[in-house]
C-alpha positions as CSV (number, residue, x, y, z in Angstrom):
1,M,17.4,-92.3,-18.7
2,I,20.5,-90.7,-20.0
3,K,18.5,-88.7,-22.5
4,R,16.4,-87.3,-19.7
5,K,19.5,-86.2,-17.7
6,L,21.0,-84.6,-20.8
7,A,17.8,-82.8,-21.6
8,R,17.6,-81.5,-18.1
9,L,21.2,-80.3,-18.3
10,D,20.6,-78.8,-21.7
11,S,17.5,-76.9,-20.5
12,K,19.6,-75.2,-17.7
13,K,22.2,-73.8,-20.2
14,P,21.9,-70.1,-20.7
15,K,20.3,-69.2,-24.1
16,I,21.9,-66.8,-26.5
17,T,19.2,-64.9,-28.3
18,N,18.5,-61.5,-29.9
19,C,17.1,-58.7,-27.8
20,P,13.5,-57.9,-29.0
21,V,14.1,-54.2,-28.2
22,C,17.5,-53.4,-29.8
23,G,18.2,-56.6,-31.7
24,R,21.7,-57.3,-30.2
25,A,22.7,-60.8,-29.2
26,Y,22.7,-61.5,-25.4
27,V,22.6,-64.3,-22.9
28,D,19.0,-64.5,-21.6
29,S,18.9,-64.4,-17.8
30,G,15.1,-64.4,-17.6
31,N,14.5,-60.7,-18.3
32,N,13.6,-61.3,-22.0
33,M,15.8,-58.5,-23.1
34,C,19.5,-57.5,-23.0
35,R,20.9,-55.9,-19.8
36,D,21.1,-52.4,-21.4
37,C,17.5,-52.4,-22.5
38,Y,16.4,-54.0,-19.2
39,D,18.2,-51.2,-17.3
40,K,16.6,-48.5,-19.5
41,E,13.1,-50.1,-19.0
42,K,13.6,-50.2,-15.2
43,Q,14.6,-46.5,-15.3
44,M,11.5,-45.7,-17.5
45,Q,9.3,-47.6,-15.0
46,L,10.8,-45.5,-12.2
47,E,10.0,-42.3,-14.1
48,V,6.5,-43.5,-14.8
49,T,5.9,-44.4,-11.2
50,I,7.1,-41.0,-10.0
51,Y,4.9,-39.2,-12.5
52,V,1.8,-41.2,-11.5
53,R,2.5,-40.4,-7.8
54,E,2.7,-36.7,-8.6
55,H,-0.4,-36.8,-11.0
56,P,-2.8,-39.4,-9.5
57,D,-5.6,-38.4,-11.9
58,C,-3.6,-39.0,-15.1
59,T,-4.6,-41.3,-17.9
60,A,-2.4,-43.8,-19.8
61,G,-2.1,-41.2,-22.6
62,D,-0.9,-38.6,-20.2
63,I,1.8,-40.9,-18.8
64,I,3.0,-41.8,-22.3
65,E,3.1,-38.2,-23.4
66,A,4.7,-36.8,-20.3
67,T,7.4,-39.5,-19.7
68,G,8.1,-40.7,-23.2
69,A,7.5,-44.3,-22.1
70,S,6.4,-46.7,-24.7
71,P,2.7,-47.8,-24.6
72,G,4.0,-51.4,-24.0
73,V,5.8,-50.5,-20.9
74,V,2.9,-48.5,-19.5
75,R,0.4,-51.3,-20.4
76,R,2.6,-54.0,-18.7
77,M,2.9,-51.8,-15.6
78,M,-0.8,-51.4,-15.5
79,Q,-1.5,-55.1,-15.9
80,E,1.0,-56.0,-13.2
81,G,-0.8,-53.6,-10.8
82,H,2.0,-51.0,-10.4
83,F,-0.5,-48.1,-10.1
84,V,-2.9,-49.7,-7.6
85,M,-2.7,-48.2,-4.2
86,N,-5.3,-49.2,-1.6
87,D,-7.5,-50.8,-4.4
88,V,-7.9,-47.3,-5.9
89,S,-6.4,-46.2,-9.1
90,A,-7.3,-43.4,-11.6
91,V,-5.2,-45.2,-14.3
92,S,-7.3,-47.7,-16.0
93,Y,-7.4,-49.6,-19.4
94,P,-10.0,-51.8,-21.1
95,C,-10.8,-55.4,-20.2
96,A,-9.5,-57.6,-23.1
97,Q,-13.0,-59.3,-23.3
98,C,-15.6,-56.6,-22.9
99,G,-13.8,-53.3,-22.8
100,K,-14.9,-52.3,-19.3
101,P,-12.2,-50.1,-17.6
102,I,-10.0,-52.2,-15.2
103,I,-7.0,-51.3,-13.1
104,V,-5.2,-54.7,-12.9
105,G,-4.9,-57.9,-14.9
106,R,-6.3,-58.6,-18.4
107,L,-10.0,-59.3,-17.6
108,C,-12.6,-57.6,-15.4
109,G,-14.1,-59.7,-12.6
110,K,-17.2,-60.6,-14.5
111,C,-15.3,-61.8,-17.6
112,A,-12.8,-63.7,-15.5
113,E,-15.7,-65.5,-13.7
114,S,-17.3,-66.2,-17.0
115,M,-14.1,-67.6,-18.4
116,Q,-13.6,-69.8,-15.3
117,K,-17.1,-71.2,-15.7
118,K,-16.5,-72.0,-19.4
119,M,-13.2,-73.8,-18.5
120,V,-14.9,-75.9,-15.9
121,K,-17.7,-76.8,-18.3
122,V,-15.2,-77.8,-21.0
123,K,-13.3,-79.9,-18.5
124,Q,-16.4,-81.7,-17.5
125,E,-17.4,-82.3,-21.1
126,M,-13.9,-83.7,-21.8
127,M,-14.1,-86.0,-18.8
128,V,-17.5,-87.4,-20.0
129,K,-16.1,-88.1,-23.5
130,I,-13.0,-89.8,-22.0
131,K,-15.2,-92.0,-19.8
132,Q,-17.5,-92.9,-22.8
133,N,-14.8,-93.5,-25.4
134,G,-11.7,-94.8,-23.5
135,K,-8.6,-93.5,-21.8
136,A,-6.2,-90.9,-23.0
137,K,-3.2,-92.4,-25.0
138,K,0.3,-91.3,-25.4
139,D,1.5,-90.2,-28.8
140,E,5.0,-90.6,-30.3
141,N,6.1,-87.4,-28.6
142,G,5.0,-88.5,-25.2
143,M,2.0,-86.2,-25.2
144,Y,-1.4,-87.5,-24.0
145,I,-4.0,-87.3,-26.6
146,V,-7.7,-88.1,-26.4
147,K,-9.0,-89.9,-29.6
148,A,-12.5,-89.4,-28.4
149,L,-12.2,-85.6,-28.7
150,G,-10.7,-85.8,-32.1
151,L,-7.5,-84.0,-31.0
152,N,-5.2,-86.2,-33.0
153,D,-4.7,-86.4,-36.7
154,E,-5.3,-90.1,-37.1
């Protein structure tokens, strides 16, 4: 009981880590980068947004070249849907699965649906194996494992 409370308190402590952009130590507040780099990225996002509004037929390459934004910033903005206005966007990038041009997310609709169907099928297969071979059991770390599926090292 006491360990759980201590673990909860410990998980709420601010973490000191190195910024993945500039390498400086900082207290992580959820932005995953130091305050200076976060402010610079927000400024770059603003510049990119203004550029896309002024040039609605631009490509990702055009954005990077004209604004000096890093490909990572532009890709993240695209995946988060920053350039989608009224379900129309000239800025697209390839689906992670099939390569079809998409304007938001990581997968096109067809690939997302296919992935969902595969996940449902795997879940059903797991449930059948659990019913056939017994219940899931807790390992020494408190994780539930299913011996029937061969997920443990015993």
